N, C-alpha and C positions, 0 to 999 in steps of 0.2 A: 505495498499500500503505498511506503515510504518513496519505494523509487517512481512509482507510478505518479506522486504525486511531486516529485520532481522531476520527473519526464515533462509535464502539461508548465509547470512553470515556469521552468528554462525556457519551453515554446514559447511562452506569454511574453517573456523577455526579450525575444526578437535572435538567439543566439542561432538559430535555423533559418534565416532571412537569407539565406545564397543558396537551399535550394529552392525557393518561393518567390526569386527574381527570376525566374525567365522571358518576364516579359523587359524585364528594368536589360537583361543582356541582349534582346535582340532592336529596341530604340536602341544603343548607346553602339550596336556594334552597323545599324545604319548611319551614325552618326560620326564613327570614326570612319568609315570607310567614304562619305560624303567630305568630312575636313579633307582627309588624306588624300583622295582624289583632286582638288584644289595644288595645295602643296601644303608642306611639314609646316612653312608659317603659318596655313591658316590653322592648322591642329594643333598650333601651339598658343593661336589667339583663342581657338571656340574651350581650348583647355583652360585658359584665362580666365576666360569669361565665367563658364561652369563654375569652376571655384570660388571667384566672387559672389555668384545667385547662390551658391551650396552658402558660403561664411553667410550671406544675407536671410537667409531662412531663419541659418542656426540661432544671428544675434537678433532678428525683428520675429516678435511672436504672433503681428499680425503679419507677415510674411508666409509665416511656417501654419496658421491658421490659414489661409488663403490657398496654399498647394495641397492643402488636405481637407477641404470642403469639396464632396461632387455632388452636392446643391445648386453650385450654382450656373446662373445663364451666360448661356454664351457671353453676351454682354457683357457680364460682371469678370468674367475671366479674360477677356481683350483687353476690357482697361487695365483689368488686375495686372495683366503681363507687360502693358506697357509702363507702367508705376513699378515693374520689379526691374526692367530691361533702364532704363531710365536711375533706376539707383549702382544697378552696374556698371552704367554706362560711367557715373558722376564718382562712381569709387577707384576709377581704373588712376592709373599715373598719366596716359596719354588724352584723358577722354573721348579716346573713338565710338563711335559706334556701334553697336551689338551687331556681330557679324551675322550675315542672314540666314547659316547654317545652322545658327542657335534659333535664334527665333523662329526657323521651319521648324526646328525640334520644340519648341516649345508650343507651337501650332499645333500639330500633328499630335501631340502630350495631350493638350485640351482639347482637340474637340474629338479625340479619342477617349478621354473622361480620365486619361494617365496622369495626369498631372502630380500624382500619390507615390508615384514613382521614379521620381524625382532624384531623390535623394542618390537610388538605386543604378539610375542612369548615369548619374553623373562619378558616384564610387567604379561601375565597371566603366566606364570609360579612360577616369583616370588612371583604370589596371592594363587597358589596353595601350595605353599613351608611354604605358613606363615600359610594355614591355616591348614598343616600338625603340623606343629608347638603350633598348639593354640592359634596364634594373632589374633587378632582383630584391623583391625584397624579402625579409625575411621577418614575421613578429611570431617572442617566442613568449610565451603564453606561463605567467608564472601567481604563485600566491601571494608573494610580495614583490617589491620591485627588486632587481639586479642590485647586487654590490658590485664597482666600481671594475672592480678588479679581473670578477667572475663576466662582466660584459664582456671587456676587452679579450680576456683570454676567451670566451666564444665569439669574438671577430675575429681571431686569429685564423683559429682552427676552421671558422667559415667560408675563411676568404681561401684556403686550403683546397676545397671540394671545387668540382665537378663542374659543377652547378654554374656558380662565382667567378669559375675561371672565365667560366663561356661569355659571361657580361663583364657589360663595362663598368658599369657601377654596381655595389651593394648597398644595399639598407635596412640594418637592425634595430627595430624598435622595439623594447617592451613595452606589454600587454598584461597588467596587472586582472588579473579573477578574484573575483574574493565573490565566494559561494555563501549564501546569506543559511544557515541550518535552523531549521524550523525544530523545535523540540516537541512531537507531538505524543501527547497525554495521554491514554484512556482508560478507564475502569474497567477491569473487568472482574 
């Protein structure tokens, strides 16, 4: 019983998100192909725009509510996206307009009622770009932050692996995963 409740609680925490995000992967693959077909510079520009939009969504509760609200009318979604684009344009250093490729992505997500997939699309797109650039990302999950000496020893060992030697760059991050155990008492 404890195992089944633990499984259901971890699923509700979003830990199994990757398996459920095939829709986001389809959109990110299409976006990646369209951006790369134009040029590597366009790919980089789209990535910068998407990361700006992702940080805006995370920082501004109204944007997060907008993206996750499936009941908005087409007119409300269109005006909301215009605000998202304006925010992305004003945040950048060069103050350039958002690219047509990025606007097309959000138009398609909006038309298909998939704005809720935005974060997944951006994450998957960033993974595709990292792979294109020859980056290898290794996420080490631990119960507590790794001490600096352990982290550097792990990094030197990982750099010697075949996968790391084939990659242009190696990025290692430490993800701390804490599980809250709930003790269930039952009266027998």
